[in-house]
C-alpha atoms as one frame of an Amber mdcrd trajectory, in Angstrom:
protein
  47.264 160.983  99.021  44.884 158.629  97.029  47.609 157.222  95.445  49.696
 156.327  98.396  46.154 154.856  99.905  46.002 152.645  96.609  49.603 151.216
  96.687  48.679 150.028 100.644  45.404 148.537  99.391  47.101 147.035  96.098
  47.590 143.650  97.045  44.922 142.815  99.245  43.333 140.983  96.250  45.348
 138.509  93.927  43.303 138.232  90.624  45.199 135.069  89.574  43.601 133.054
  92.687  40.290 132.110  90.559  40.087 128.383  91.246  37.087 127.043  93.652
  36.683 124.505  96.289  34.830 122.150  93.725  36.906 122.985  91.156  35.033
 124.824  89.178  35.717 128.180  87.889  33.361 130.856  88.765  33.219 134.198
  87.175  32.489 137.618  89.564  29.428 139.542  88.375  29.971 143.086  87.471
  28.948 145.207  89.734  28.759 149.242  87.877  25.877 149.072  86.068  24.801
 152.364  85.001  24.051 153.290  81.461  24.711 156.130  79.351  21.492 157.684
  77.566  20.575 159.995  74.753  18.203 161.590  77.040  19.938 164.817  78.911
  18.441 164.940  81.845  19.820 161.399  82.740  22.241 160.825  85.028  24.759
 159.923  82.341  23.927 161.873  79.254  25.582 160.717  75.829  27.979 163.624
  75.042  30.959 163.657  72.764  34.550 163.535  74.310  32.801 162.974  77.993
  33.438 159.171  78.500  36.574 157.144  78.235  37.015 153.514  77.395  39.471
 151.118  79.297  40.160 148.293  77.574  42.674 145.198  76.871  42.817 143.804
  73.288  43.466 140.548  75.146  40.335 140.467  77.076  37.275 138.954  74.908
  34.901 140.998  76.721  36.433 144.053  76.286  37.085 143.118  72.551  33.295
 143.075  72.256  33.019 146.945  73.173  35.564 147.937  70.579  34.037 146.268
  68.019  30.902 148.277  68.831  32.839 151.570  69.130  34.529 150.603  65.596
  31.105 150.037  64.140  29.072 152.498  64.919  31.556 155.214  64.107  32.530
 156.360  67.909  36.057 156.578  67.642  35.959 160.649  67.978  33.215 160.934
  70.325  34.458 157.770  72.883  38.096 157.968  73.831  40.266 154.720  74.776
  43.155 153.714  76.775  44.840 150.071  76.578  46.240 148.501  79.038  49.632
 146.179  78.956  48.393 142.602  78.152  50.651 141.198  80.952  48.286 140.945
  83.968  49.868 140.221  87.616  48.653 139.799  90.842  47.497 143.354  90.876
  45.481 143.371  87.795  45.959 145.444  84.757  48.345 147.746  84.126  49.802
 150.409  81.240  53.735 149.876  82.237  53.799 145.950  82.238  55.240 145.572
  85.612  56.649 141.844  85.608  56.558 141.007  81.998  59.997 140.266  80.739
  58.918 138.709  77.039  60.854 138.137  74.337  61.424 140.989  72.133  60.042
 143.374  74.886  62.013 146.681  75.785  61.795 147.199  79.654  58.126 145.569
  79.485  56.851 147.802  76.492  54.829 146.199  74.198  53.284 148.148  71.134
  49.660 149.571  70.784  49.702 149.965  74.576  47.818 153.357  74.892  48.705
 154.977  78.134  45.815 156.335  81.036  45.314 159.995  79.252  42.403 160.652
  81.518  44.078 160.161  85.290  47.456 159.003  83.971  47.594 155.670  86.446
  49.501 153.120  86.097  47.268 150.240  87.505  43.656 150.051  86.548  42.905
 148.900  90.233  43.526 152.602  90.849  40.133 153.527  88.715  38.285 151.464
  91.084  39.711 152.589  94.113  39.148 156.333  92.844  35.368 155.532  92.286
  34.944 153.443  95.376  37.849 153.810  97.924  36.600 150.278  99.457  36.132
 148.496  96.581  36.717 144.981  97.205  36.182 142.807  93.833  37.830 142.442
  91.052  39.980 144.740  88.410  38.501 144.051  85.214  38.098 145.446  81.609
  36.220 146.977  79.760  35.248 150.144  82.165  33.583 152.843  81.006  34.378
 156.116  82.931  32.760 159.273  83.298  35.533 162.355  83.065  33.011 164.542
  84.160  31.867 162.667  87.578  35.300 160.724  87.518  32.933 158.009  88.340
  32.898 154.176  86.605  29.299 154.020  84.456  29.950 150.692  83.663  31.832
 147.671  83.678  29.681 144.968  82.328  30.412 144.494  78.773  27.151 143.015
  77.428  25.483 146.141  78.681  28.123 148.949  77.104  27.265 147.092  73.501
  23.730 148.032  73.916  23.701 151.594  75.017  26.454 151.759  72.250  24.010
 150.622  69.702  21.373 153.673  70.059  22.440 156.215  73.006  24.960 158.128
  70.647  22.917 158.514  67.361  22.182 162.183  67.984  25.966 162.779  67.571
  27.513 160.569  64.917  27.188 160.742  61.168  24.355 159.660  59.136  26.291
 156.646  57.680  26.572 155.119  61.878  22.945 156.470  63.076  19.933 153.987
  63.133  22.374 150.973  62.517  21.525 148.743  65.570  23.374 145.105  65.602
  20.261 144.484  68.560  17.253 144.682  65.800  13.263 144.045  67.700  12.685
 141.493  65.170  15.494 139.194  65.743  15.915 139.545  69.445  14.192 136.601
  70.833  16.861 134.435  68.970  19.642 136.348  69.672  19.075 136.062  73.505
  18.857 132.576  73.006  21.501 132.054  71.181  23.905 134.527  73.742  22.500
 132.496  76.746  23.858 129.064  75.818  26.450 130.343  73.269  27.964 132.572
  76.903  27.605 129.786  79.252  29.493 127.031  77.105  31.569 128.927  74.764
  32.510 132.187  75.995  32.471 131.029  79.008  33.271 127.513  78.318  37.006
 128.234  77.501  37.624 129.526  80.674  35.287 126.904  82.813  38.073 124.166
  81.043  41.350 126.365  81.445  40.441 127.318  85.001  39.227 123.948  86.196
  41.327 122.395  88.722  39.953 118.824  88.925  40.298 116.290  86.247  35.824
 116.170  86.919  35.145 120.171  86.210  37.054 120.151  83.275  36.025 117.322
  81.311  32.509 118.377  82.005  33.142 121.815  80.620  35.376 121.089  77.902
  32.817 118.251  76.623  30.081 120.798  76.924  31.970 123.306  74.930  32.791
 120.735  72.163  28.942 120.288  71.547  28.471 123.625  71.313  31.050 124.036
  68.736  29.636 121.315  66.807  25.842 122.850  66.983  27.443 126.615  66.073
  29.154 124.847  63.019  25.747 123.342  61.638  24.048 126.486  62.339  26.465
 128.218  59.930  25.651 125.727  57.455  25.252 127.947  54.260  25.002 130.909
  56.807  26.928 134.067  56.710  25.835 135.028  59.944  24.426 133.602  63.110
  21.090 134.944  63.233  19.090 136.227  60.246  21.174 137.175  57.215  22.710
 140.418  59.013  25.705 141.483  61.056  24.523 141.493  64.827  24.845 141.358
  68.259  25.181 137.365  68.281  28.133 137.739  65.689  29.660 140.301  67.966
  29.744 138.155  71.060  30.873 135.354  69.243  33.787 136.505  67.489  36.439
 137.418  70.314  36.180 133.661  71.447  36.618 132.089  68.105  39.237 134.462
  67.177  41.264 133.418  70.190  40.304 129.645  69.915  43.397 128.732  67.898
  46.143 131.164  69.331  45.478 130.229  72.906  42.324 128.384  73.823  43.447
 125.061  71.847  46.620 124.699  73.922  46.463 126.927  77.166  43.296 126.263
  78.108  43.078 122.763  76.921  40.442 123.041  74.747  42.056 120.516  72.099
  38.949 118.711  70.704  40.077 120.299  67.726  41.182 123.693  65.796  38.815
 126.102  64.169  40.664 125.943  60.890  41.198 122.464  60.658  37.997 121.258
  61.862  35.173 123.810  61.803  35.275 125.101  58.274  31.763 126.636  58.468
  32.966 128.824  61.889  36.440 129.539  60.110  34.667 130.744  57.123  32.576
 133.025  59.490  35.054 134.168  61.562  37.431 135.264  58.431  34.730 136.865
  56.851  34.245 139.270  59.778  37.860 139.629  60.235  38.495 140.638  56.272
  35.081 142.043  55.541  34.078 143.858  58.303  37.372 144.905  59.691  37.346
 143.076  62.338  40.930 142.869  62.252  41.357 146.618  63.501  40.894 146.011
  66.816  42.145 142.132  66.696  46.005 142.165  68.198  47.158 138.844  68.331
  50.027 139.798  69.737  48.378 141.004  73.011  46.104 138.036  73.039  49.209
 135.458  73.366  51.272 137.254  75.590  48.407 137.691  78.136  47.418 134.519
  78.121  50.513 132.663  78.090  52.354 135.414  80.902  49.040 135.967  83.112
  48.035 132.611  84.238  51.434 131.398  86.019  49.061 128.433  87.835  48.290
 127.033  84.157  51.709 128.041  82.471  54.752 128.538  84.968  57.217 129.442
  82.585  55.464 131.756  80.358  56.699 131.296  77.119  54.469 132.371  74.590
  54.269 129.780  71.630  55.278 130.949  68.213  52.289 129.723  66.397  49.875
 129.027  65.027  51.056 130.390  61.741  49.813 132.330  60.253  47.282 133.421
  63.637  44.142 133.433  60.617  44.017 132.024  57.722  44.069 134.332  54.639
  40.711 134.852  52.854
């Protein structure tokens, strides 16, 4: 009965219709904002095997959570499902319905991990299982509680914060006590997160989804100014804040690693490329990719397929570019 009801509701929200009347892209706020706690009396206590993470390798917000799951050694604590990179009007799916890309096998793409918890085909089914009258978009990441069959949280900035600390009683000594939001650097991290989110992380979307020339120019110029600012910050430095890997690096990396493969062309962010115009950002990105093993969660095929096939209002032919070659330069 639940699945039948979901099928009837599945077309009410066409999530590709994102443009605002003034031409500016407005991002929907996440609505599920509970947290997992090491307090065993909490609503959602930290337990091994209880929680499941739904992600897309293509989505930069979901990528943050995969990075922290890896960095904190939580792979055996929190299970994961990975949606197909193609997204249609019904949202994310595990079967890639509507995808007919080159090299596909009936819509199949490597490294999709089916929903082993609920056996759903569409991510929206998860949202309706939690709340049958849900009216918003069906976004990733999602932290799902297997015990109560409820969404715990779908806001990446909050998910990574509780992943830093709340499972420390369950993980190896190597990862225990390691935080990427240290007390002494929090003020600087928060200040940087604020402008980086508004003008870079979300700035590429504000540029790419703008529907007026004025909106596009305003946002792409702000984006360029912030990339120039980041380039100066990284002069002679390995990390953005302090001398260690922090949340500031984790939140910026998913945007910068996607910049040359998709944002330069697809989102018209062509004021420069990372590899040719931002040597400090390029060095910083390659350090994270190769030295911190961020490559383990970076799937360039998923990234390119998603952006170039999922936004017909921008790329109606849905042709996926061959380059850039290589996707990231060598060390």
